mmCIF entry with sequence, helices, sheets and N, C-alpha, C, O atoms, coordinates in Angstrom:
data_MODEL
# 
_entry.id   MODEL 
# 
_entity.id                         1 
_entity.type                       polymer 
_entity.pdbx_number_of_molecules   1 
# 
_entity_poly.entity_id                      1 
_entity_poly.type                           'polypeptide(L)' 
_entity_poly.nstd_linkage                   no 
_entity_poly.nstd_monomer                   no 
_entity_poly.pdbx_seq_one_letter_code       
;(UNK)(UNK)(UNK)(UNK)(UNK)(UNK)(UNK)(UNK)(UNK)(UNK)(UNK)(UNK)(UNK)(UNK)(UNK)(UNK)
(UNK)(UNK)(UNK)(UNK)(UNK)(UNK)(UNK)(UNK)(UNK)(UNK)(UNK)(UNK)(UNK)(UNK)(UNK)(UNK)
(UNK)(UNK)(UNK)(UNK)(UNK)(UNK)(UNK)(UNK)(UNK)(UNK)(UNK)(UNK)(UNK)(UNK)(UNK)(UNK)
(UNK)(UNK)
;
_entity_poly.pdbx_seq_one_letter_code_can   XXXXXXXXXXXXXXXXXXXXXXXXXXXXXXXXXXXXXXXXXXXXXXXXXX 
_entity_poly.pdbx_strand_id                 A 
# 
loop_
_entity_poly_seq.entity_id 
_entity_poly_seq.num 
_entity_poly_seq.mon_id 
_entity_poly_seq.hetero 
1 1  UNK n 
1 2  UNK n 
1 3  UNK n 
1 4  UNK n 
1 5  UNK n 
1 6  UNK n 
1 7  UNK n 
1 8  UNK n 
1 9  UNK n 
1 10 UNK n 
1 11 UNK n 
1 12 UNK n 
1 13 UNK n 
1 14 UNK n 
1 15 UNK n 
1 16 UNK n 
1 17 UNK n 
1 18 UNK n 
1 19 UNK n 
1 20 UNK n 
1 21 UNK n 
1 22 UNK n 
1 23 UNK n 
1 24 UNK n 
1 25 UNK n 
1 26 UNK n 
1 27 UNK n 
1 28 UNK n 
1 29 UNK n 
1 30 UNK n 
1 31 UNK n 
1 32 UNK n 
1 33 UNK n 
1 34 UNK n 
1 35 UNK n 
1 36 UNK n 
1 37 UNK n 
1 38 UNK n 
1 39 UNK n 
1 40 UNK n 
1 41 UNK n 
1 42 UNK n 
1 43 UNK n 
1 44 UNK n 
1 45 UNK n 
1 46 UNK n 
1 47 UNK n 
1 48 UNK n 
1 49 UNK n 
1 50 UNK n 
# 
_struct_asym.id          A 
_struct_asym.entity_id   1 
# 
loop_
_struct_conf.conf_type_id 
_struct_conf.id 
_struct_conf.pdbx_PDB_helix_id 
_struct_conf.beg_label_comp_id 
_struct_conf.beg_label_asym_id 
_struct_conf.beg_label_seq_id 
_struct_conf.pdbx_beg_PDB_ins_code 
_struct_conf.end_label_comp_id 
_struct_conf.end_label_asym_id 
_struct_conf.end_label_seq_id 
_struct_conf.pdbx_end_PDB_ins_code 
_struct_conf.beg_auth_comp_id 
_struct_conf.beg_auth_asym_id 
_struct_conf.beg_auth_seq_id 
_struct_conf.end_auth_comp_id 
_struct_conf.end_auth_asym_id 
_struct_conf.end_auth_seq_id 
_struct_conf.pdbx_PDB_helix_class 
_struct_conf.details 
_struct_conf.pdbx_PDB_helix_length 
HELX_P HELX_P1 AA1 UNK A 9  ? UNK A 22 ? UNK A 9  UNK A 22 1 ? 14 
HELX_P HELX_P2 AA2 UNK A 29 ? UNK A 36 ? UNK A 29 UNK A 36 1 ? 8  
HELX_P HELX_P3 AA3 UNK A 38 ? UNK A 49 ? UNK A 38 UNK A 49 1 ? 12 
# 
_struct_conf_type.id          HELX_P 
_struct_conf_type.criteria    ? 
_struct_conf_type.reference   ? 
# 
loop_
_atom_site.group_PDB 
_atom_site.id 
_atom_site.type_symbol 
_atom_site.label_atom_id 
_atom_site.label_alt_id 
_atom_site.label_comp_id 
_atom_site.label_asym_id 
_atom_site.label_entity_id 
_atom_site.label_seq_id 
_atom_site.pdbx_PDB_ins_code 
_atom_site.Cartn_x 
_atom_site.Cartn_y 
_atom_site.Cartn_z 
_atom_site.occupancy 
_atom_site.B_iso_or_equiv 
_atom_site.pdbx_formal_charge 
_atom_site.auth_seq_id 
_atom_site.auth_comp_id 
_atom_site.auth_asym_id 
_atom_site.auth_atom_id 
_atom_site.pdbx_PDB_model_num 
ATOM 1   N N  . UNK A 1 1  ? 17.206  9.323   18.757 1.00 0.00 ? 1  UNK A N  1 
ATOM 2   C CA . UNK A 1 1  ? 15.836  9.577   18.986 1.00 0.00 ? 1  UNK A CA 1 
ATOM 3   C C  . UNK A 1 1  ? 15.135  9.927   17.668 1.00 0.00 ? 1  UNK A C  1 
ATOM 4   O O  . UNK A 1 1  ? 15.630  10.732  16.879 1.00 0.00 ? 1  UNK A O  1 
ATOM 5   N N  . UNK A 1 2  ? 13.993  9.315   17.454 1.00 0.00 ? 2  UNK A N  1 
ATOM 6   C CA . UNK A 1 2  ? 13.299  9.501   16.184 1.00 0.00 ? 2  UNK A CA 1 
ATOM 7   C C  . UNK A 1 2  ? 12.400  10.760  16.274 1.00 0.00 ? 2  UNK A C  1 
ATOM 8   O O  . UNK A 1 2  ? 11.698  10.971  17.262 1.00 0.00 ? 2  UNK A O  1 
ATOM 9   N N  . UNK A 1 3  ? 12.448  11.572  15.221 1.00 0.00 ? 3  UNK A N  1 
ATOM 10  C CA . UNK A 1 3  ? 11.606  12.774  15.185 1.00 0.00 ? 3  UNK A CA 1 
ATOM 11  C C  . UNK A 1 3  ? 10.522  12.613  14.195 1.00 0.00 ? 3  UNK A C  1 
ATOM 12  O O  . UNK A 1 3  ? 10.733  12.074  13.108 1.00 0.00 ? 3  UNK A O  1 
ATOM 13  N N  . UNK A 1 4  ? 9.316   13.088  14.563 1.00 0.00 ? 4  UNK A N  1 
ATOM 14  C CA . UNK A 1 4  ? 8.219   13.048  13.657 1.00 0.00 ? 4  UNK A CA 1 
ATOM 15  C C  . UNK A 1 4  ? 8.340   14.125  12.583 1.00 0.00 ? 4  UNK A C  1 
ATOM 16  O O  . UNK A 1 4  ? 8.768   15.245  12.862 1.00 0.00 ? 4  UNK A O  1 
ATOM 17  N N  . UNK A 1 5  ? 7.970   13.787  11.388 1.00 0.00 ? 5  UNK A N  1 
ATOM 18  C CA . UNK A 1 5  ? 8.004   14.777  10.274 1.00 0.00 ? 5  UNK A CA 1 
ATOM 19  C C  . UNK A 1 5  ? 6.640   15.425  10.140 1.00 0.00 ? 5  UNK A C  1 
ATOM 20  O O  . UNK A 1 5  ? 5.716   14.806  9.611  1.00 0.00 ? 5  UNK A O  1 
ATOM 21  N N  . UNK A 1 6  ? 6.491   16.642  10.602 1.00 0.00 ? 6  UNK A N  1 
ATOM 22  C CA . UNK A 1 6  ? 5.283   17.369  10.487 1.00 0.00 ? 6  UNK A CA 1 
ATOM 23  C C  . UNK A 1 6  ? 5.388   18.345  9.319  1.00 0.00 ? 6  UNK A C  1 
ATOM 24  O O  . UNK A 1 6  ? 6.456   18.901  9.067  1.00 0.00 ? 6  UNK A O  1 
ATOM 25  N N  . UNK A 1 7  ? 4.270   18.555  8.599  1.00 0.00 ? 7  UNK A N  1 
ATOM 26  C CA . UNK A 1 7  ? 4.339   19.569  7.515  1.00 0.00 ? 7  UNK A CA 1 
ATOM 27  C C  . UNK A 1 7  ? 4.496   20.973  8.111  1.00 0.00 ? 7  UNK A C  1 
ATOM 28  O O  . UNK A 1 7  ? 4.111   21.222  9.254  1.00 0.00 ? 7  UNK A O  1 
ATOM 29  N N  . UNK A 1 8  ? 5.048   21.852  7.343  1.00 0.00 ? 8  UNK A N  1 
ATOM 30  C CA . UNK A 1 8  ? 5.185   23.221  7.746  1.00 0.00 ? 8  UNK A CA 1 
ATOM 31  C C  . UNK A 1 8  ? 3.826   23.909  7.733  1.00 0.00 ? 8  UNK A C  1 
ATOM 32  O O  . UNK A 1 8  ? 2.888   23.407  7.112  1.00 0.00 ? 8  UNK A O  1 
ATOM 33  N N  . UNK A 1 9  ? 3.708   25.028  8.394  1.00 0.00 ? 9  UNK A N  1 
ATOM 34  C CA . UNK A 1 9  ? 2.449   25.797  8.390  1.00 0.00 ? 9  UNK A CA 1 
ATOM 35  C C  . UNK A 1 9  ? 2.072   26.176  6.940  1.00 0.00 ? 9  UNK A C  1 
ATOM 36  O O  . UNK A 1 9  ? 0.905   26.151  6.551  1.00 0.00 ? 9  UNK A O  1 
ATOM 37  N N  . UNK A 1 10 ? 3.089   26.518  6.183  1.00 0.00 ? 10 UNK A N  1 
ATOM 38  C CA . UNK A 1 10 ? 2.865   26.909  4.778  1.00 0.00 ? 10 UNK A CA 1 
ATOM 39  C C  . UNK A 1 10 ? 2.289   25.751  3.980  1.00 0.00 ? 10 UNK A C  1 
ATOM 40  O O  . UNK A 1 10 ? 1.375   25.941  3.178  1.00 0.00 ? 10 UNK A O  1 
ATOM 41  N N  . UNK A 1 11 ? 2.820   24.551  4.195  1.00 0.00 ? 11 UNK A N  1 
ATOM 42  C CA . UNK A 1 11 ? 2.339   23.382  3.488  1.00 0.00 ? 11 UNK A CA 1 
ATOM 43  C C  . UNK A 1 11 ? 0.860   23.063  3.874  1.00 0.00 ? 11 UNK A C  1 
ATOM 44  O O  . UNK A 1 11 ? 0.041   22.712  3.025  1.00 0.00 ? 11 UNK A O  1 
ATOM 45  N N  . UNK A 1 12 ? 0.577   23.195  5.126  1.00 0.00 ? 12 UNK A N  1 
ATOM 46  C CA . UNK A 1 12 ? -0.810  22.978  5.570  1.00 0.00 ? 12 UNK A CA 1 
ATOM 47  C C  . UNK A 1 12 ? -1.724  23.986  4.938  1.00 0.00 ? 12 UNK A C  1 
ATOM 48  O O  . UNK A 1 12 ? -2.779  23.627  4.415  1.00 0.00 ? 12 UNK A O  1 
ATOM 49  N N  . UNK A 1 13 ? -1.341  25.252  4.976  1.00 0.00 ? 13 UNK A N  1 
ATOM 50  C CA . UNK A 1 13 ? -2.147  26.329  4.398  1.00 0.00 ? 13 UNK A CA 1 
ATOM 51  C C  . UNK A 1 13 ? -2.400  26.078  2.888  1.00 0.00 ? 13 UNK A C  1 
ATOM 52  O O  . UNK A 1 13 ? -3.513  26.243  2.389  1.00 0.00 ? 13 UNK A O  1 
ATOM 53  N N  . UNK A 1 14 ? -1.321  25.674  2.188  1.00 0.00 ? 14 UNK A N  1 
ATOM 54  C CA . UNK A 1 14 ? -1.452  25.402  0.754  1.00 0.00 ? 14 UNK A CA 1 
ATOM 55  C C  . UNK A 1 14 ? -2.383  24.246  0.500  1.00 0.00 ? 14 UNK A C  1 
ATOM 56  O O  . UNK A 1 14 ? -3.203  24.288  -0.418 1.00 0.00 ? 14 UNK A O  1 
ATOM 57  N N  . UNK A 1 15 ? -2.261  23.212  1.311  1.00 0.00 ? 15 UNK A N  1 
ATOM 58  C CA . UNK A 1 15 ? -3.152  22.025  1.152  1.00 0.00 ? 15 UNK A CA 1 
ATOM 59  C C  . UNK A 1 15 ? -4.608  22.416  1.361  1.00 0.00 ? 15 UNK A C  1 
ATOM 60  O O  . UNK A 1 15 ? -5.471  22.051  0.564  1.00 0.00 ? 15 UNK A O  1 
ATOM 61  N N  . UNK A 1 16 ? -4.887  23.169  2.449  1.00 0.00 ? 16 UNK A N  1 
ATOM 62  C CA . UNK A 1 16 ? -6.233  23.570  2.753  1.00 0.00 ? 16 UNK A CA 1 
ATOM 63  C C  . UNK A 1 16 ? -6.817  24.491  1.650  1.00 0.00 ? 16 UNK A C  1 
ATOM 64  O O  . UNK A 1 16 ? -7.987  24.385  1.281  1.00 0.00 ? 16 UNK A O  1 
ATOM 65  N N  . UNK A 1 17 ? -5.961  25.386  1.148  1.00 0.00 ? 17 UNK A N  1 
ATOM 66  C CA . UNK A 1 17 ? -6.376  26.291  0.077  1.00 0.00 ? 17 UNK A CA 1 
ATOM 67  C C  . UNK A 1 17 ? -6.726  25.491  -1.150 1.00 0.00 ? 17 UNK A C  1 
ATOM 68  O O  . UNK A 1 17 ? -7.728  25.778  -1.805 1.00 0.00 ? 17 UNK A O  1 
ATOM 69  N N  . UNK A 1 18 ? -5.916  24.479  -1.486 1.00 0.00 ? 18 UNK A N  1 
ATOM 70  C CA . UNK A 1 18 ? -6.166  23.654  -2.678 1.00 0.00 ? 18 UNK A CA 1 
ATOM 71  C C  . UNK A 1 18 ? -7.491  22.865  -2.487 1.00 0.00 ? 18 UNK A C  1 
ATOM 72  O O  . UNK A 1 18 ? -8.297  22.773  -3.412 1.00 0.00 ? 18 UNK A O  1 
ATOM 73  N N  . UNK A 1 19 ? -7.697  22.310  -1.298 1.00 0.00 ? 19 UNK A N  1 
ATOM 74  C CA . UNK A 1 19 ? -8.916  21.508  -1.053 1.00 0.00 ? 19 UNK A CA 1 
ATOM 75  C C  . UNK A 1 19 ? -10.173 22.391  -1.157 1.00 0.00 ? 19 UNK A C  1 
ATOM 76  O O  . UNK A 1 19 ? -11.195 21.943  -1.676 1.00 0.00 ? 19 UNK A O  1 
ATOM 77  N N  . UNK A 1 20 ? -10.106 23.616  -0.678 1.00 0.00 ? 20 UNK A N  1 
ATOM 78  C CA . UNK A 1 20 ? -11.255 24.511  -0.758 1.00 0.00 ? 20 UNK A CA 1 
ATOM 79  C C  . UNK A 1 20 ? -11.572 24.916  -2.174 1.00 0.00 ? 20 UNK A C  1 
ATOM 80  O O  . UNK A 1 20 ? -12.734 25.153  -2.506 1.00 0.00 ? 20 UNK A O  1 
ATOM 81  N N  . UNK A 1 21 ? -10.545 25.002  -3.030 1.00 0.00 ? 21 UNK A N  1 
ATOM 82  C CA . UNK A 1 21 ? -10.713 25.438  -4.410 1.00 0.00 ? 21 UNK A CA 1 
ATOM 83  C C  . UNK A 1 21 ? -11.249 24.340  -5.289 1.00 0.00 ? 21 UNK A C  1 
ATOM 84  O O  . UNK A 1 21 ? -11.783 24.630  -6.360 1.00 0.00 ? 21 UNK A O  1 
ATOM 85  N N  . UNK A 1 22 ? -11.131 23.090  -4.886 1.00 0.00 ? 22 UNK A N  1 
ATOM 86  C CA . UNK A 1 22 ? -11.549 21.975  -5.736 1.00 0.00 ? 22 UNK A CA 1 
ATOM 87  C C  . UNK A 1 22 ? -13.053 21.923  -5.981 1.00 0.00 ? 22 UNK A C  1 
ATOM 88  O O  . UNK A 1 22 ? -13.488 21.626  -7.093 1.00 0.00 ? 22 UNK A O  1 
ATOM 89  N N  . UNK A 1 23 ? -13.838 22.205  -4.970 1.00 0.00 ? 23 UNK A N  1 
ATOM 90  C CA . UNK A 1 23 ? -15.323 22.222  -5.081 1.00 0.00 ? 23 UNK A CA 1 
ATOM 91  C C  . UNK A 1 23 ? -15.862 20.962  -5.675 1.00 0.00 ? 23 UNK A C  1 
ATOM 92  O O  . UNK A 1 23 ? -16.794 21.027  -6.476 1.00 0.00 ? 23 UNK A O  1 
ATOM 93  N N  . UNK A 1 24 ? -15.323 19.800  -5.324 1.00 0.00 ? 24 UNK A N  1 
ATOM 94  C CA . UNK A 1 24 ? -15.814 18.567  -5.846 1.00 0.00 ? 24 UNK A CA 1 
ATOM 95  C C  . UNK A 1 24 ? -16.622 17.850  -4.790 1.00 0.00 ? 24 UNK A C  1 
ATOM 96  O O  . UNK A 1 24 ? -16.292 17.947  -3.608 1.00 0.00 ? 24 UNK A O  1 
ATOM 97  N N  . UNK A 1 25 ? -17.666 17.134  -5.164 1.00 0.00 ? 25 UNK A N  1 
ATOM 98  C CA . UNK A 1 25 ? -18.431 16.411  -4.175 1.00 0.00 ? 25 UNK A CA 1 
ATOM 99  C C  . UNK A 1 25 ? -17.659 15.215  -3.623 1.00 0.00 ? 25 UNK A C  1 
ATOM 100 O O  . UNK A 1 25 ? -16.712 14.743  -4.252 1.00 0.00 ? 25 UNK A O  1 
ATOM 101 N N  . UNK A 1 26 ? -18.064 14.718  -2.435 1.00 0.00 ? 26 UNK A N  1 
ATOM 102 C CA . UNK A 1 26 ? -17.391 13.550  -1.915 1.00 0.00 ? 26 UNK A CA 1 
ATOM 103 C C  . UNK A 1 26 ? -17.572 12.351  -2.843 1.00 0.00 ? 26 UNK A C  1 
ATOM 104 O O  . UNK A 1 26 ? -18.531 12.307  -3.613 1.00 0.00 ? 26 UNK A O  1 
ATOM 105 N N  . UNK A 1 27 ? -16.661 11.380  -2.778 1.00 0.00 ? 27 UNK A N  1 
ATOM 106 C CA . UNK A 1 27 ? -16.769 10.232  -3.650 1.00 0.00 ? 27 UNK A CA 1 
ATOM 107 C C  . UNK A 1 27 ? -18.008 9.373   -3.356 1.00 0.00 ? 27 UNK A C  1 
ATOM 108 O O  . UNK A 1 27 ? -18.608 9.494   -2.288 1.00 0.00 ? 27 UNK A O  1 
ATOM 109 N N  . UNK A 1 28 ? -18.379 8.528   -4.280 1.00 0.00 ? 28 UNK A N  1 
ATOM 110 C CA . UNK A 1 28 ? -19.496 7.615   -4.124 1.00 0.00 ? 28 UNK A CA 1 
ATOM 111 C C  . UNK A 1 28 ? -19.241 6.701   -2.924 1.00 0.00 ? 28 UNK A C  1 
ATOM 112 O O  . UNK A 1 28 ? -18.088 6.444   -2.581 1.00 0.00 ? 28 UNK A O  1 
ATOM 113 N N  . UNK A 1 29 ? -20.281 6.219   -2.299 1.00 0.00 ? 29 UNK A N  1 
ATOM 114 C CA . UNK A 1 29 ? -20.160 5.337   -1.101 1.00 0.00 ? 29 UNK A CA 1 
ATOM 115 C C  . UNK A 1 29 ? -19.342 4.085   -1.378 1.00 0.00 ? 29 UNK A C  1 
ATOM 116 O O  . UNK A 1 29 ? -18.627 3.597   -0.503 1.00 0.00 ? 29 UNK A O  1 
ATOM 117 N N  . UNK A 1 30 ? -19.450 3.564   -2.607 1.00 0.00 ? 30 UNK A N  1 
ATOM 118 C CA . UNK A 1 30 ? -18.657 2.383   -2.983 1.00 0.00 ? 30 UNK A CA 1 
ATOM 119 C C  . UNK A 1 30 ? -17.169 2.713   -3.030 1.00 0.00 ? 30 UNK A C  1 
ATOM 120 O O  . UNK A 1 30 ? -16.335 1.889   -2.656 1.00 0.00 ? 30 UNK A O  1 
ATOM 121 N N  . UNK A 1 31 ? -16.842 3.907   -3.484 1.00 0.00 ? 31 UNK A N  1 
ATOM 122 C CA . UNK A 1 31 ? -15.463 4.352   -3.539 1.00 0.00 ? 31 UNK A CA 1 
ATOM 123 C C  . UNK A 1 31 ? -14.891 4.578   -2.120 1.00 0.00 ? 31 UNK A C  1 
ATOM 124 O O  . UNK A 1 31 ? -13.745 4.237   -1.828 1.00 0.00 ? 31 UNK A O  1 
ATOM 125 N N  . UNK A 1 32 ? -15.716 5.150   -1.279 1.00 0.00 ? 32 UNK A N  1 
ATOM 126 C CA . UNK A 1 32 ? -15.278 5.320   0.109  1.00 0.00 ? 32 UNK A CA 1 
ATOM 127 C C  . UNK A 1 32 ? -15.010 4.000   0.763  1.00 0.00 ? 32 UNK A C  1 
ATOM 128 O O  . UNK A 1 32 ? -13.979 3.832   1.415  1.00 0.00 ? 32 UNK A O  1 
ATOM 129 N N  . UNK A 1 33 ? -15.923 3.040   0.606  1.00 0.00 ? 33 UNK A N  1 
ATOM 130 C CA . UNK A 1 33 ? -15.717 1.707   1.180  1.00 0.00 ? 33 UNK A CA 1 
ATOM 131 C C  . UNK A 1 33 ? -14.470 1.040   0.614  1.00 0.00 ? 33 UNK A C  1 
ATOM 132 O O  . UNK A 1 33 ? -13.740 0.371   1.346  1.00 0.00 ? 33 UNK A O  1 
ATOM 133 N N  . UNK A 1 34 ? -14.218 1.217   -0.681 1.00 0.00 ? 34 UNK A N  1 
ATOM 134 C CA . UNK A 1 34 ? -13.008 0.635   -1.292 1.00 0.00 ? 34 UNK A CA 1 
ATOM 135 C C  . UNK A 1 34 ? -11.756 1.271   -0.706 1.00 0.00 ? 34 UNK A C  1 
ATOM 136 O O  . UNK A 1 34 ? -10.792 0.564   -0.415 1.00 0.00 ? 34 UNK A O  1 
ATOM 137 N N  . UNK A 1 35 ? -11.747 2.610   -0.523 1.00 0.00 ? 35 UNK A N  1 
ATOM 138 C CA . UNK A 1 35 ? -10.592 3.265   0.004  1.00 0.00 ? 35 UNK A CA 1 
ATOM 139 C C  . UNK A 1 35 ? -10.300 2.867   1.456  1.00 0.00 ? 35 UNK A C  1 
ATOM 140 O O  . UNK A 1 35 ? -9.144  2.815   1.877  1.00 0.00 ? 35 UNK A O  1 
ATOM 141 N N  . UNK A 1 36 ? -11.365 2.588   2.210  1.00 0.00 ? 36 UNK A N  1 
ATOM 142 C CA . UNK A 1 36 ? -11.203 2.213   3.592  1.00 0.00 ? 36 UNK A CA 1 
ATOM 143 C C  . UNK A 1 36 ? -10.936 0.738   3.761  1.00 0.00 ? 36 UNK A C  1 
ATOM 144 O O  . UNK A 1 36 ? -10.585 0.301   4.857  1.00 0.00 ? 36 UNK A O  1 
ATOM 145 N N  . UNK A 1 37 ? -11.092 -0.046  2.706  1.00 0.00 ? 37 UNK A N  1 
ATOM 146 C CA . UNK A 1 37 ? -10.855 -1.476  2.741  1.00 0.00 ? 37 UNK A CA 1 
ATOM 147 C C  . UNK A 1 37 ? -12.034 -2.235  3.265  1.00 0.00 ? 37 UNK A C  1 
ATOM 148 O O  . UNK A 1 37 ? -11.890 -3.422  3.557  1.00 0.00 ? 37 UNK A O  1 
ATOM 149 N N  . UNK A 1 38 ? -13.192 -1.638  3.407  1.00 0.00 ? 38 UNK A N  1 
ATOM 150 C CA . UNK A 1 38 ? -14.376 -2.317  3.973  1.00 0.00 ? 38 UNK A CA 1 
ATOM 151 C C  . UNK A 1 38 ? -14.845 -3.440  3.051  1.00 0.00 ? 38 UNK A C  1 
ATOM 152 O O  . UNK A 1 38 ? -15.371 -4.447  3.526  1.00 0.00 ? 38 UNK A O  1 
ATOM 153 N N  . UNK A 1 39 ? -14.666 -3.282  1.760  1.00 0.00 ? 39 UNK A N  1 
ATOM 154 C CA . UNK A 1 39 ? -15.090 -4.362  0.848  1.00 0.00 ? 39 UNK A CA 1 
ATOM 155 C C  . UNK A 1 39 ? -14.251 -5.625  1.101  1.00 0.00 ? 39 UNK A C  1 
ATOM 156 O O  . UNK A 1 39 ? -14.749 -6.741  0.952  1.00 0.00 ? 39 UNK A O  1 
ATOM 157 N N  . UNK A 1 40 ? -12.997 -5.448  1.479  1.00 0.00 ? 40 UNK A N  1 
ATOM 158 C CA . UNK A 1 40 ? -12.145 -6.612  1.782  1.00 0.00 ? 40 UNK A CA 1 
ATOM 159 C C  . UNK A 1 40 ? -12.592 -7.310  3.050  1.00 0.00 ? 40 UNK A C  1 
ATOM 160 O O  . UNK A 1 40 ? -12.559 -8.538  3.132  1.00 0.00 ? 40 UNK A O  1 
ATOM 161 N N  . UNK A 1 41 ? -13.010 -6.533  4.042  1.00 0.00 ? 41 UNK A N  1 
ATOM 162 C CA . UNK A 1 41 ? -13.502 -7.078  5.300  1.00 0.00 ? 41 UNK A CA 1 
ATOM 163 C C  . UNK A 1 41 ? -14.785 -7.875  5.045  1.00 0.00 ? 41 UNK A C  1 
ATOM 164 O O  . UNK A 1 41 ? -14.944 -8.980  5.564  1.00 0.00 ? 41 UNK A O  1 
ATOM 165 N N  . UNK A 1 42 ? -15.679 -7.326  4.260  1.00 0.00 ? 42 UNK A N  1 
ATOM 166 C CA . UNK A 1 42 ? -16.941 -8.006  3.949  1.00 0.00 ? 42 UNK A CA 1 
ATOM 167 C C  . UNK A 1 42 ? -16.666 -9.295  3.169  1.00 0.00 ? 42 UNK A C  1 
ATOM 168 O O  . UNK A 1 42 ? -17.287 -10.318 3.455  1.00 0.00 ? 42 UNK A O  1 
ATOM 169 N N  . UNK A 1 43 ? -15.767 -9.273  2.205  1.00 0.00 ? 43 UNK A N  1 
ATOM 170 C CA . UNK A 1 43 ? -15.407 -10.482 1.459  1.00 0.00 ? 43 UNK A CA 1 
ATOM 171 C C  . UNK A 1 43 ? -14.811 -11.535 2.391  1.00 0.00 ? 43 UNK A C  1 
ATOM 172 O O  . UNK A 1 43 ? -15.146 -12.716 2.288  1.00 0.00 ? 43 UNK A O  1 
ATOM 173 N N  . UNK A 1 44 ? -13.948 -11.123 3.279  1.00 0.00 ? 44 UNK A N  1 
ATOM 174 C CA . UNK A 1 44 ? -13.340 -12.066 4.221  1.00 0.00 ? 44 UNK A CA 1 
ATOM 175 C C  . UNK A 1 44 ? -14.381 -12.666 5.107  1.00 0.00 ? 44 UNK A C  1 
ATOM 176 O O  . UNK A 1 44 ? -14.327 -13.865 5.381  1.00 0.00 ? 44 UNK A O  1 
ATOM 177 N N  . UNK A 1 45 ? -15.351 -11.873 5.581  1.00 0.00 ? 45 UNK A N  1 
ATOM 178 C CA . UNK A 1 45 ? -16.400 -12.325 6.438  1.00 0.00 ? 45 UNK A CA 1 
ATOM 179 C C  . UNK A 1 45 ? -17.276 -13.358 5.697  1.00 0.00 ? 45 UNK A C  1 
ATOM 180 O O  . UNK A 1 45 ? -17.629 -14.387 6.273  1.00 0.00 ? 45 UNK A O  1 
ATOM 181 N N  . UNK A 1 46 ? -17.619 -13.095 4.454  1.00 0.00 ? 46 UNK A N  1 
ATOM 182 C CA . UNK A 1 46 ? -18.404 -14.058 3.652  1.00 0.00 ? 46 UNK A CA 1 
ATOM 183 C C  . UNK A 1 46 ? -17.643 -15.367 3.449  1.00 0.00 ? 46 UNK A C  1 
ATOM 184 O O  . UNK A 1 46 ? -18.233 -16.446 3.500  1.00 0.00 ? 46 UNK A O  1 
ATOM 185 N N  . UNK A 1 47 ? -16.349 -15.272 3.221  1.00 0.00 ? 47 UNK A N  1 
ATOM 186 C CA . UNK A 1 47 ? -15.525 -16.483 3.028  1.00 0.00 ? 47 UNK A CA 1 
ATOM 187 C C  . UNK A 1 47 ? -15.480 -17.347 4.287  1.00 0.00 ? 47 UNK A C  1 
ATOM 188 O O  . UNK A 1 47 ? -15.470 -18.575 4.196  1.00 0.00 ? 47 UNK A O  1 
ATOM 189 N N  . UNK A 1 48 ? -15.453 -16.732 5.428  1.00 0.00 ? 48 UNK A N  1 
ATOM 190 C CA . UNK A 1 48 ? -15.415 -17.482 6.699  1.00 0.00 ? 48 UNK A CA 1 
ATOM 191 C C  . UNK A 1 48 ? -16.720 -18.198 6.964  1.00 0.00 ? 48 UNK A C  1 
ATOM 192 O O  . UNK A 1 48 ? -16.722 -19.260 7.588  1.00 0.00 ? 48 UNK A O  1 
ATOM 193 N N  . UNK A 1 49 ? -17.841 -17.641 6.504  1.00 0.00 ? 49 UNK A N  1 
ATOM 194 C CA . UNK A 1 49 ? -19.138 -18.248 6.737  1.00 0.00 ? 49 UNK A CA 1 
ATOM 195 C C  . UNK A 1 49 ? -19.387 -19.484 5.857  1.00 0.00 ? 49 UNK A C  1 
ATOM 196 O O  . UNK A 1 49 ? -20.282 -20.277 6.149  1.00 0.00 ? 49 UNK A O  1 
ATOM 197 N N  . UNK A 1 50 ? -18.621 -19.646 4.808  1.00 0.00 ? 50 UNK A N  1 
ATOM 198 C CA . UNK A 1 50 ? -18.824 -20.776 3.876  1.00 0.00 ? 50 UNK A CA 1 
ATOM 199 C C  . UNK A 1 50 ? -18.313 -22.042 4.465  1.00 0.00 ? 50 UNK A C  1 
ATOM 200 O O  . UNK A 1 50 ? -18.396 -23.095 3.833  1.00 0.00 ? 50 UNK A O  1 
# 
């Protein structure tokens, strides 16, 4: 039987603490689209229309 690997409570707390201390703004919309792969979807859509 396969078991899911969940982070420990301590790991989650450390991650959240680190994220709160960063104080950095969210990435630019172009970077968000790149990370989500939306630019690839749009490119594929344009290629299909040709």
